[in-house]
C-alpha positions in Angstrom: -40.5 -9.8 3.2 -39.5 -10.0 6.8 -37.2 -13.0 6.3 -35.5 -11.3 3.3 -34.4 -8.4 5.5 -32.6 -10.5 8.0 -28.8 -10.7 7.9 -27.3 -14.1 7.2 -25.9 -14.3 10.7 -29.4 -14.7 12.1 -30.9 -17.0 9.4 -31.6 -20.2 11.3 -31.8 -22.5 8.2 -28.5 -21.5 6.7 -26.5 -24.5 5.5 -23.3 -25.5 7.3 -20.5 -23.1 6.4 -23.1 -20.8 4.6 -23.1 -18.0 7.1 -19.3 -17.7 7.1 -19.3 -17.8 3.2 -22.0 -15.0 3.1 -20.2 -12.9 5.7 -16.9 -13.1 3.8 -18.7 -12.3 0.5 -20.5 -9.4 2.0 -17.3 -8.0 3.6 -15.5 -8.3 0.2 -18.4 -6.4 -1.4 -18.3 -3.6 1.1 -14.5 -3.4 0.9 -14.7 -3.0 -2.8 -17.4 -0.3 -2.4 -15.2 1.7 0.0 -12.1 1.3 -2.3 -14.1 2.6 -5.3 -15.2 5.6 -3.2 -11.6 6.4 -2.4 -10.8 6.7 -6.1 -13.5 9.3 -6.4 -11.8 11.7 -4.0 -8.2 11.8 -5.3 -7.5 15.0 -3.4 -8.0 13.2 -0.1 -5.6 10.4 -1.2 -3.1 13.1 -2.2 -3.1 15.0 1.0 -3.1 11.8 3.1 0.1 10.9 1.4 1.6 14.4 1.7 1.4 14.4 5.5 3.7 11.5 6.2 6.1 12.7 3.6 6.3 16.0 5.4 6.9 14.2 8.7 9.8 12.3 7.1 11.4 15.5 5.8 10.7 17.4 9.0 12.3 14.9 11.4 15.1 14.0 8.9 16.4 17.5 8.2 15.0 19.7 11.0 15.2 17.6 14.1 17.6 14.9 12.9 20.7 17.0 13.4 19.8 17.6 17.1 18.9 14.0 17.9 21.6 11.3 18.4 21.0 7.6 18.6 24.0 5.4 19.5 25.0 2.9 16.9 22.7 3.8 14.1 22.0 6.8 11.8 19.0 8.8 13.0 17.1 8.3 9.7 17.3 4.5 10.1 16.0 4.8 13.6 13.3 7.3 12.5 11.6 5.3 9.8 10.0 2.6 11.9 8.3 5.4 13.9 7.2 7.1 10.8 5.7 3.9 9.4 3.7 3.2 12.6 2.6 6.8 13.0 1.4 7.0 9.4 -0.8 3.9 9.6 -2.2 5.0 12.9 -3.2 8.3 11.5 -4.6 6.5 8.5 -6.7 4.3 10.7 -8.6 7.4 11.9 -10.3 7.3 8.5 -12.3 4.3 9.8 -14.0 6.5 12.4 -14.6 9.3 10.0 -15.9 7.1 7.2 -18.3 5.2 9.4 -19.6 8.4 11.0 -20.2 9.9 7.5 -22.1 6.7 6.4 -24.2 6.9 9.6 -25.0 10.6 8.9 -26.0 9.9 5.3 -28.3 7.0 6.2 -26.2 4.5 4.5 -25.9 2.3 7.6 -29.7 2.1 7.8 -29.7 0.9 4.2 -27.2 -1.8 5.0 -29.4 -2.9 7.9 -32.3 -3.4 5.5 -30.3 -5.7 3.3 -29.9 -9.5 3.8 -26.2 -9.2 4.7 -24.0 -10.1 7.7 -23.9 -7.2 10.2 -20.1 -7.7 10.7 -19.6 -7.1 6.9 -20.0 -3.3 7.2 -17.2 -3.0 9.7 -15.0 -5.6 8.2 -15.3 -4.0 4.8 -14.5 -0.5 6.1 -11.4 -1.7 8.2 -10.1 -3.8 5.4 -10.4 -1.0 2.8 -8.5 1.3 5.1 -5.7 -1.2 5.5 -5.5 -1.5 1.7 -5.2 2.3 1.5 -2.5 2.2 4.1 -0.5 -0.2 1.9 -0.3 2.4 -0.8 0.9 5.1 1.7 3.5 2.7 3.2 5.0 2.1 -0.3 5.2 5.9 -0.8 6.9 6.4 2.5 9.4 3.6 1.8 10.4 5.3 -1.5 10.7 8.7 0.3 12.7 7.1 3.1 15.2 5.7 0.7 15.5 9.0 -1.1 16.6 10.7 2.2 19.0 8.0 3.2 17.1 5.2 4.9 18.6 1.8 4.4 17.4 -1.7 5.4 20.1 -3.3 7.5 18.6 -6.8 7.5 17.0 -8.2 4.4 14.0 -7.6 2.2 12.0 -10.5 3.8 12.4 -9.1 7.3 11.5 -5.7 6.1 8.3 -7.0 4.5 7.6 -8.8 7.8 8.0 -5.5 9.6 5.5 -3.8 7.3 3.0 -6.6 7.7 3.2 -6.3 11.4 2.6 -2.6 11.2 -0.4 -3.1 8.9 -1.8 -5.7 11.2 -1.5 -3.3 14.1 -3.3 -0.6 12.1 -6.0 -3.1 11.3 -6.5 -3.9 14.9 -6.6 -0.1 15.8 -9.2 0.5 13.0 -11.7 -1.6 14.9 -11.2 0.7 17.9 -11.7 3.7 15.7 -14.8 2.1 14.3 -16.3 2.3 17.8 -15.5 6.0 17.9 -17.1 6.5 14.5 -20.3 4.8 15.6 -20.4 6.9 18.8 -19.6 10.4 17.5 -22.4 12.7 16.5 -20.7 13.6 13.2 -17.5 13.0 11.2 -15.8 16.1 12.5 -16.4 15.0 16.1 -15.1 11.5 15.3 -11.8 12.9 14.1 -11.5 15.1 17.1 -12.2 12.2 19.4 -9.5 10.1 17.8 -6.6 12.5 18.2 -6.5 12.7 22.0 -5.9 8.9 21.9 -3.3 9.0 19.0 -1.1 11.8 20.2 0.0 10.5 23.6 0.5 7.0 22.2 2.5 8.3 19.3 4.7 10.9 20.9 5.1 9.3 24.3 6.7 6.3 22.6 10.0 5.2 21.0 8.9 6.6 17.6 11.2 9.6 17.4 13.6 9.6 20.3 15.0 6.8 22.6 12.7 6.3 25.6 15.8 6.6 27.9 15.8 10.4 27.1 12.4 10.9 28.7 11.7 11.7 32.3 11.8 8.6 34.6 8.0 8.8 35.4 7.2 8.6 31.7 9.6 5.9 30.7 7.6 3.1 32.2 4.5 4.0 30.1 6.5 4.7 27.0 8.4 1.4 27.1 5.4 -0.8 27.6 2.6 0.7 25.7 1.5 -1.0 22.4 2.8 1.6 20.0 6.4 1.4 21.4 6.2 -2.4 21.3 5.2 -2.4 17.6 7.8 0.2 16.7 10.6 -1.6 18.5 9.7 -4.9 16.9 9.5 -3.4 13.4 12.7 -1.4 14.0 14.4 -4.7 15.0 13.2 -6.4 11.8 14.5 -3.5 9.7 17.8 -2.9 11.5 18.7 -6.2 13.0 21.3 -6.2 15.7 21.9 -2.5 15.3 18.5 -1.7 16.6 18.5 0.0 20.0 17.2 -2.3 22.7 17.5 -5.3 20.4 15.6 -8.3 21.7 13.6 -11.1 20.1 10.9 -10.6 22.8 10.0 -7.3 21.1 8.3 -9.2 18.3 6.4 -11.4 20.6 5.1 -8.5 22.7 4.1 -6.6 19.5 2.1 -9.6 18.2 0.6 -10.2 21.6 -0.6 -6.5 21.9 -1.9 -6.5 18.3 -3.8 -9.8 18.6 -5.1 -8.8 22.0 -6.4 -5.4 20.7 -8.1 -7.1 17.8 -9.8 -9.8 20.0 -11.1 -7.1 22.3 -12.0 -4.3 19.9 -13.6 -6.2 17.0 -16.4 -7.8 19.1 -17.0 -4.5 20.9 -17.3 -2.7 17.5 -19.8 -5.2 16.2 -21.8 -5.0 19.4 -21.8 -1.2 19.1 -22.9 -1.4 15.4 -25.8 -3.7 16.3 -27.0 -1.2 18.9 -26.5 1.9 16.8 -29.6 3.1 15.1 
């Protein structure tokens, strides 16, 4: 009985390649479980889609007339920021979901099963990325309806969306740490927003960084959210993107990979110690 409750990543007699196979299979199972749970709360899916739509309409028609970006229509400048903001806010659901699972005792049930410990976190973060894909498609449709146009080609646009989703996946591992730390799901959500708001609004998402005070520009230009926004904006707008530079993409990838390499092991370590 004791051996049956050990996760695959600590079974000493596992065949070569067996642990990785089990870990992937377990992660797929947990991902599917989380995706099914999303379909059972359609109101949450609806309102998580309404919020980014409201941001598009708000900035396009309320603030857009007062903000000028040289060389490109504001709606085209805006959409890269909306995409990144949307997936970042969507990544918060990782912390909320894990905190709820912890409160309900589901995490303890997972611990009692012969499964890889990393599968719980991998399944949660992957499911949240899949959910973000649906939201990104909706935002693309809404963006086109209000005048957004791709100035490069469809392949570069898809590359931009993949970069944005990859960034959201890396952030989800960080929010997983918050979810495992918070006392409840409400606290997990409150803990996430003080991190999100400075990174989102002190960035190049909605206004050019050059319009900010000098002391803020250094942070806004070099923080990861701005790097991902600038890179995705470049892939969507090409040479008409403000501050166009091929280095934007390299910096965005470096930030994303770096965050994933650091946050994923920390999240797994936190999960092992939570109980």
